[in-house]
C-alpha positions as CSV (number, residue, x, y, z in Angstrom):
1,M,86.3,59.9,31.8
2,T,83.8,60.0,29.0
3,G,85.6,63.2,27.6
4,S,89.2,61.8,28.0
5,R,88.0,58.6,26.1
6,L,86.2,60.9,23.4
7,K,89.7,62.6,22.9
8,S,91.6,59.3,22.8
9,D,89.3,58.0,20.2
10,K,89.5,61.2,18.0
11,R,93.4,61.1,18.4
12,H,93.4,57.3,17.5
13,M,91.2,58.2,14.1
14,S,93.6,61.0,13.2
15,L,96.6,59.0,13.6
16,R,94.8,56.2,11.3
17,L,93.9,58.8,8.9
18,K,97.3,60.0,8.6
19,R,98.8,56.5,8.6
20,Y,96.3,55.0,6.0
21,W,95.5,58.1,3.9
22,P,96.2,56.4,0.6
23,A,93.6,53.5,1.4
24,Y,90.9,56.2,2.3
25,L,91.6,57.9,-0.8
26,I,90.9,54.9,-3.0
27,L,87.9,54.2,-0.8
28,L,86.7,57.9,-1.4
29,P,85.1,57.5,-5.0
30,V,83.1,54.3,-3.8
31,V,81.8,56.1,-0.7
32,V,80.9,59.2,-3.1
33,W,79.2,56.6,-5.5
34,Y,77.0,55.2,-2.9
35,I,76.0,58.4,-1.3
36,I,74.8,59.9,-4.8
37,F,73.3,56.9,-6.2
38,C,72.3,54.8,-3.0
39,Y,71.6,57.1,-0.3
40,M,70.4,60.2,-1.6
41,P,67.7,58.7,-3.9
42,M,66.3,57.3,-0.7
43,G,64.5,60.7,0.0
44,G,62.4,59.9,-3.2
45,L,60.7,57.1,-1.0
46,V,58.3,59.7,0.3
47,I,56.7,59.2,-3.1
48,A,55.3,55.8,-2.1
49,F,52.9,58.0,0.7
50,K,51.7,60.6,-1.8
51,K,49.7,60.7,-5.1
52,Y,52.8,61.8,-7.1
53,S,52.0,64.0,-9.9
54,V,55.0,64.9,-12.2
55,I,53.5,68.3,-12.9
56,C,53.2,69.3,-8.9
57,G,56.4,67.8,-8.0
58,I,57.1,65.5,-5.1
59,A,56.8,68.5,-2.2
60,A,53.4,69.8,-3.7
61,S,51.8,66.1,-4.4
62,P,49.3,65.3,-2.0
63,W,49.7,63.0,0.8
64,V,47.4,59.6,0.9
65,G,49.3,57.8,3.6
66,L,49.2,53.9,3.1
67,Q,46.6,54.2,0.2
68,N,49.2,52.9,-2.2
69,F,50.1,49.9,-0.1
70,E,46.4,49.0,0.3
71,K,46.1,48.9,-3.5
72,L,49.1,46.6,-3.9
73,F,47.5,44.0,-1.5
74,K,44.1,44.3,-3.2
75,S,45.8,44.0,-6.7
76,G,45.9,40.6,-8.2
77,A,48.7,41.5,-10.5
78,F,51.0,42.4,-7.7
79,M,50.0,39.4,-5.5
80,N,50.7,37.2,-8.6
81,S,54.1,39.0,-9.1
82,V,55.0,38.1,-5.4
83,R,54.0,34.4,-6.1
84,N,56.1,34.4,-9.2
85,T,59.2,35.9,-7.5
86,L,59.0,33.5,-4.7
87,I,58.6,30.6,-6.9
88,I,61.6,31.6,-9.2
89,S,63.7,32.7,-6.2
90,G,62.9,29.4,-4.4
91,L,64.1,27.3,-7.3
92,N,67.1,29.2,-7.6
93,L,68.0,28.8,-4.1
94,L,67.0,25.1,-4.0
95,F,69.1,24.3,-7.3
96,G,71.5,27.4,-7.9
97,F,72.9,27.7,-4.4
98,P,74.4,24.3,-3.7
99,I,75.5,23.7,-7.4
100,P,78.3,26.2,-7.0
101,I,79.4,24.6,-4.0
102,I,79.3,21.2,-5.4
103,F,81.4,22.5,-8.5
104,A,84.0,24.3,-6.3
105,L,84.2,20.6,-4.5
106,L,84.8,18.9,-7.7
107,L,87.1,21.5,-9.1
108,N,89.3,21.2,-6.1
109,E,89.6,17.5,-6.5
110,M,91.1,17.8,-10.0
111,G,94.7,16.7,-10.0
112,C,95.8,18.3,-13.3
113,V,96.4,22.2,-12.4
114,R,96.4,23.1,-16.0
115,Y,93.0,21.5,-16.8
116,K,91.4,23.0,-13.4
117,K,92.3,26.4,-14.6
118,V,91.1,26.0,-18.0
119,V,87.6,24.6,-16.8
120,Q,87.5,27.2,-14.0
121,T,87.9,30.1,-16.7
122,V,85.3,28.6,-19.1
123,S,83.0,28.3,-16.4
124,Y,82.9,31.9,-15.2
125,L,83.1,33.4,-18.6
126,P,79.4,33.7,-19.0
127,H,79.1,35.6,-15.9
128,F,80.6,38.6,-18.0
129,I,78.2,38.2,-20.9
130,S,75.2,40.7,-20.6
131,W,71.5,39.1,-20.4
132,S,71.1,40.9,-23.5
133,V,73.4,38.7,-25.5
134,A,72.6,35.8,-23.1
135,G,69.0,36.2,-24.0
136,G,69.7,35.9,-27.7
137,M,71.7,32.9,-27.4
138,I,68.9,31.4,-25.5
139,Y,66.5,32.3,-28.3
140,M,68.7,31.0,-31.1
141,L,69.2,27.7,-28.9
142,L,65.5,27.1,-28.5
143,S,64.3,28.1,-31.7
144,P,62.2,25.5,-32.9
145,G,63.1,26.0,-36.5
146,T,66.6,26.7,-36.5
147,G,67.8,26.1,-33.0
148,V,70.1,23.2,-31.7
149,F,67.7,21.8,-29.3
150,G,65.0,21.6,-31.8
151,A,67.4,19.7,-34.1
152,V,68.1,17.3,-31.4
153,V,64.3,16.9,-30.7
154,R,63.7,16.2,-34.3
155,A,66.6,13.8,-34.5
156,M,65.1,11.8,-31.7
157,G,61.8,11.8,-33.5
158,G,59.9,14.5,-31.6
159,S,58.3,17.7,-32.6
160,P,60.0,20.9,-31.6
161,K,57.9,23.6,-29.7
162,N,58.2,27.4,-28.9
163,Y,59.6,26.5,-25.6
164,L,59.7,30.4,-24.5
165,G,56.2,30.8,-25.3
166,I,54.8,27.8,-23.1
167,S,54.2,28.7,-19.6
168,A,55.0,25.2,-18.1
169,Y,58.6,25.8,-19.6
170,F,59.5,29.4,-18.7
171,R,60.5,29.0,-15.0
172,P,62.8,25.9,-15.5
173,I,64.4,27.9,-18.6
174,V,65.0,31.0,-16.1
175,V,66.4,28.8,-13.5
176,I,68.7,26.8,-15.8
177,S,70.0,29.8,-17.6
178,A,70.7,31.7,-14.4
179,I,72.7,28.5,-13.0
180,W,74.7,28.4,-16.5
181,K,75.5,32.0,-16.2
182,H,76.3,32.4,-12.4
183,M,77.6,29.2,-11.4
184,G,81.2,29.4,-12.2
185,W,81.5,32.9,-10.9
186,S,79.8,31.9,-7.5
187,A,82.1,28.9,-7.2
188,I,85.2,31.5,-6.9
189,I,84.4,32.2,-3.4
190,Y,84.2,28.8,-2.4
191,M,87.2,28.0,-4.0
192,A,89.2,30.6,-2.3
193,A,87.8,29.5,1.0
194,I,89.0,25.9,0.3
195,T,92.3,26.9,-0.2
196,S,92.2,28.5,3.5
197,V,91.5,25.1,5.0
198,D,94.6,23.4,7.0
199,E,96.3,20.6,4.9
200,E,97.5,18.8,8.1
201,L,93.6,18.0,8.4
202,Y,93.7,16.3,5.0
203,E,96.8,14.3,5.9
204,A,95.4,13.3,9.2
205,A,92.2,12.1,7.3
206,R,94.4,10.4,4.7
207,V,96.3,8.5,7.4
208,D,93.0,7.4,9.1
209,G,92.1,5.8,5.7
210,A,89.6,8.4,4.5
211,G,88.8,8.6,0.8
212,R,88.1,11.5,-1.4
213,F,84.6,11.8,-0.7
214,S,85.0,11.4,3.0
215,R,87.7,14.0,3.1
216,M,85.2,16.3,1.2
217,W,82.4,15.6,3.5
218,H,84.4,15.6,6.9
219,V,87.2,18.1,6.1
220,T,86.3,20.4,3.3
221,L,82.8,21.2,4.0
222,P,83.1,22.0,7.7
223,G,86.1,24.1,6.9
224,I,83.9,26.4,4.5
225,R,80.8,26.2,6.7
226,S,81.1,30.0,7.7
227,I,81.4,31.0,4.0
228,I,78.4,28.8,3.1
229,A,76.4,30.3,5.9
230,I,77.0,33.7,4.9
231,Q,76.3,33.3,1.1
232,L,73.0,31.5,2.1
233,I,72.0,34.6,4.4
234,L,72.8,37.0,1.6
235,Q,70.8,35.0,-0.9
236,V,68.0,34.6,1.2
237,G,68.0,38.2,1.7
238,Q,67.7,38.7,-2.1
239,I,64.9,36.2,-2.6
240,L,62.6,38.7,-3.7
241,N,65.4,40.0,-6.3
242,V,64.8,38.0,-9.6
243,S,67.2,39.4,-12.2
244,F,65.2,42.1,-14.1
245,D,67.4,42.0,-17.0
246,Q,66.8,38.3,-17.4
247,I,63.1,38.5,-17.1
248,F,62.9,41.5,-19.3
249,I,64.7,39.8,-21.9
250,L,62.7,36.4,-21.8
251,I,59.3,37.3,-20.7
252,N,56.4,37.8,-23.3
253,D,52.7,37.9,-23.4
254,L,52.3,34.2,-23.3
255,T,54.3,33.7,-20.3
256,Q,53.5,36.9,-18.3
257,S,51.4,35.0,-15.9
258,V,54.2,32.7,-14.7
259,G,57.1,35.1,-15.2
260,E,56.0,38.5,-14.1
261,T,58.2,39.3,-10.8
262,I,58.0,42.0,-8.6
263,D,60.8,44.2,-10.3
264,Y,59.1,43.7,-13.7
265,Y,55.8,44.7,-12.2
266,I,57.3,48.0,-10.9
267,Y,58.8,48.6,-14.3
268,R,55.4,47.8,-15.9
269,V,53.4,49.9,-13.5
270,G,55.7,52.6,-12.6
271,L,57.5,53.3,-16.1
272,G,55.1,51.4,-18.6
273,S,51.7,52.4,-19.7
274,S,50.5,53.3,-16.2
275,N,53.0,55.7,-15.3
276,N,52.0,55.3,-11.6
277,F,55.1,56.4,-9.8
278,S,53.6,56.2,-6.4
279,L,52.4,52.6,-6.9
280,G,55.9,51.6,-8.2
281,T,57.7,53.2,-5.4
282,A,55.5,51.4,-2.9
283,S,56.1,48.1,-4.4
284,G,60.1,48.7,-4.2
285,L,59.9,50.0,-0.7
286,L,57.6,46.9,0.4
287,K,60.2,44.7,-1.1
288,S,63.0,46.3,0.4
289,V,61.5,46.0,3.8
290,I,60.9,42.5,3.5
291,G,64.1,41.8,2.2
292,L,65.7,43.3,5.4
293,G,63.5,41.0,7.3
294,L,64.6,37.9,5.6
295,V,68.5,39.0,6.2
296,V,67.9,39.6,9.8
297,G,65.8,36.6,10.5
298,T,68.3,34.2,8.5
299,N,71.1,35.5,10.3
300,T,69.6,34.8,13.5
301,I,68.8,31.3,12.6
302,S,72.2,30.8,11.1
303,R,74.0,32.0,14.3
304,R,71.7,29.8,16.5
305,L,72.3,26.6,14.1
306,T,76.0,27.2,13.5
307,D,77.5,28.2,16.7
308,G,77.2,32.0,16.0
309,E,78.3,32.1,12.6
310,G,76.8,34.9,10.4
311,I,77.0,38.1,9.0
312,W,77.1,40.1,12.5
């Protein structure tokens, strides 16, 4: 019985390949890219359990077991980077996650289609600007001497400061700039989900006397609940991933204590002056394992709270 079922599955797969071979051919470069750049490098994770030496190579480097992980947990700099990452990611999750949803809801309520398209286009353009360019814009905007923000402060009778050099302002600048850059792009998926909501539900709500806010709350939001749950799961899984490019551009010696994230720590320790590849690899592996646990845990909670809606 098992043999006949196996033959049937092979025959079915063969028919699918013959029928949809153009689609599989288009998918092939993506699969090859993932194998070469995502799966093959995973063999190098063994460095995390070795005292790696460039001269000896990976195979000849001596094993040290969990010694690198013990060093991480005893390192004040690493624990500080974990704390900074959690704080910045928590602020991004608290403010950056709901804003695209609110923006998509408001955009959906616009009556003028032409104006809606203009606003949507302008809102997601910053997503295509690299953090190198965006960081330069932020530096120019917040410059105490020539920046627009400094001019506004002076006009109001205040004294401009070097905001990017003050620890108290660094995290808000990071969160606000991330929201500005990704808000419009993140709203696209919610706008697409809103279009799939049944129009008859809106008509029924209007007949019952529901206003715009009531229709948003009782029709639109429940209609995109599954998409919101999936996006939340994915974002929680990425809670230890703060944009390295953004931090690398904005951080400086004055704000390193509150701005150094795990990725920046890995860069500084693994590729910076220390050149400790083993410690950097152990940091990255630990971060990935924790991220996987967060995805699984958040998906389990989501399925229990939303009647089985999740990634799997």
